[in-house]
C-alpha positions as CSV (number, residue, x, y, z in Angstrom):
1,M,-9.4,210.1,-2.8
2,T,-7.4,207.7,-0.7
3,A,-3.7,207.7,0.1
4,D,-3.2,204.8,-2.3
5,D,-4.8,206.8,-5.1
6,S,-2.5,209.7,-4.4
7,F,0.7,207.6,-4.4
8,G,-0.4,206.0,-7.7
9,R,-0.2,209.5,-9.3
10,L,3.4,209.9,-8.4
11,D,4.3,207.7,-11.4
12,D,1.7,209.3,-13.8
13,D,3.5,211.4,-16.4
14,D,0.2,213.1,-17.3
15,Y,-0.9,214.1,-13.8
16,P,-0.8,218.0,-13.6
17,A,1.2,218.2,-10.4
18,Y,3.2,221.4,-10.9
19,T,2.1,225.0,-10.6
20,M,3.3,227.5,-13.1
21,G,5.7,229.0,-10.6
22,R,7.2,225.6,-9.7
23,A,7.3,224.5,-13.4
24,A,9.2,227.7,-14.4
25,E,11.6,227.2,-11.5
26,M,12.3,223.6,-12.5
27,L,12.9,224.6,-16.1
28,G,15.0,227.6,-15.2
29,T,12.8,229.9,-17.2
30,T,10.1,232.5,-16.7
31,Q,6.3,232.1,-16.3
32,G,6.1,234.2,-19.4
33,F,7.9,231.6,-21.4
34,L,5.4,229.0,-20.2
35,R,2.5,231.3,-21.2
36,A,4.1,231.8,-24.7
37,I,4.5,228.1,-25.4
38,G,0.9,227.7,-24.3
39,E,-0.2,230.5,-26.7
40,A,1.7,228.7,-29.4
41,R,-0.3,225.6,-28.5
42,L,2.8,223.5,-27.8
43,I,1.3,222.5,-24.4
44,T,-2.1,223.2,-22.9
45,P,-1.8,223.1,-19.1
46,L,-4.8,221.9,-17.1
47,R,-6.5,224.4,-14.8
48,S,-7.0,223.9,-11.1
49,E,-10.4,224.6,-9.6
50,G,-9.2,228.1,-8.9
51,G,-8.2,228.6,-12.5
52,H,-4.4,228.3,-12.0
53,R,-2.3,226.5,-14.6
54,R,-1.0,223.1,-13.7
55,Y,1.7,221.1,-15.6
56,S,2.5,217.5,-15.9
57,R,6.0,216.0,-16.1
58,Y,5.3,215.1,-19.8
59,Q,4.5,218.8,-20.5
60,L,7.6,219.9,-18.7
61,R,9.8,217.7,-20.8
62,I,8.3,219.2,-24.0
63,A,8.7,222.7,-22.5
64,A,12.4,221.9,-21.7
65,R,13.0,220.8,-25.3
66,A,11.5,224.1,-26.6
67,R,13.6,226.0,-24.2
68,E,16.7,224.3,-25.5
69,L,15.9,225.4,-29.0
70,V,15.1,229.0,-27.9
71,D,18.3,229.1,-26.0
72,Q,20.1,228.2,-29.2
73,G,18.6,231.2,-31.0
74,T,15.4,229.6,-32.5
75,A,12.3,231.8,-32.5
76,I,9.7,230.6,-30.0
77,E,7.1,229.9,-32.7
78,A,9.6,227.9,-34.7
79,A,10.9,226.0,-31.7
80,C,7.3,225.0,-30.8
81,R,6.7,223.8,-34.4
82,I,10.0,221.8,-34.3
83,V,9.1,220.2,-31.0
84,I,5.6,219.3,-32.4
85,L,7.2,217.7,-35.5
86,E,9.7,215.8,-33.4
87,D,6.9,214.4,-31.2
88,Q,4.9,213.4,-34.3
89,L,8.0,211.7,-35.8
90,E,8.7,209.8,-32.6
91,E,5.0,208.6,-32.4
92,A,5.1,207.5,-36.1
93,Q,8.3,205.6,-35.5
94,R,6.8,203.9,-32.5
95,I,3.7,202.8,-34.4
96,N,5.9,201.6,-37.3
97,T,7.9,199.5,-34.9
98,E,4.8,198.0,-33.5
99,Y,3.5,197.1,-37.0
100,R,6.9,195.6,-37.9
101,H,6.9,193.4,-34.8
102,A,3.3,192.3,-35.4
103,A,4.1,191.4,-39.0
104,E,7.2,189.5,-37.9
105,S,5.1,187.6,-35.3
106,A,2.5,186.7,-37.9
107,K,5.0,185.4,-40.4
108,P,5.1,181.6,-40.6
109,A,8.3,180.1,-39.2
110,D,9.2,178.3,-42.5
111,A,8.9,181.6,-44.6
112,D,12.6,182.3,-44.1
């Protein structure tokens, strides 16, 4: 890996750059919380060659949303399900917008 390759990963939301300890520190939570949301299948951290969990920025954003819900009194399993549904809704809305734009682009100019 060259230095240029390494710098390119700084902008990669999916690159597993954070150890479990660092991720927990950044989120202001415990490593046990990260394990729990992993067991609930909200996020699946990648593993280093040594078997240690590694988290991406995208995964940390998802974990932070789950933590918000748990802090508000939502059970962890329910919080994970809510976050999954929110993520699915956001993706469906994005796809719908893309289809809408494509349909509008394909419409003849004199159709109005």
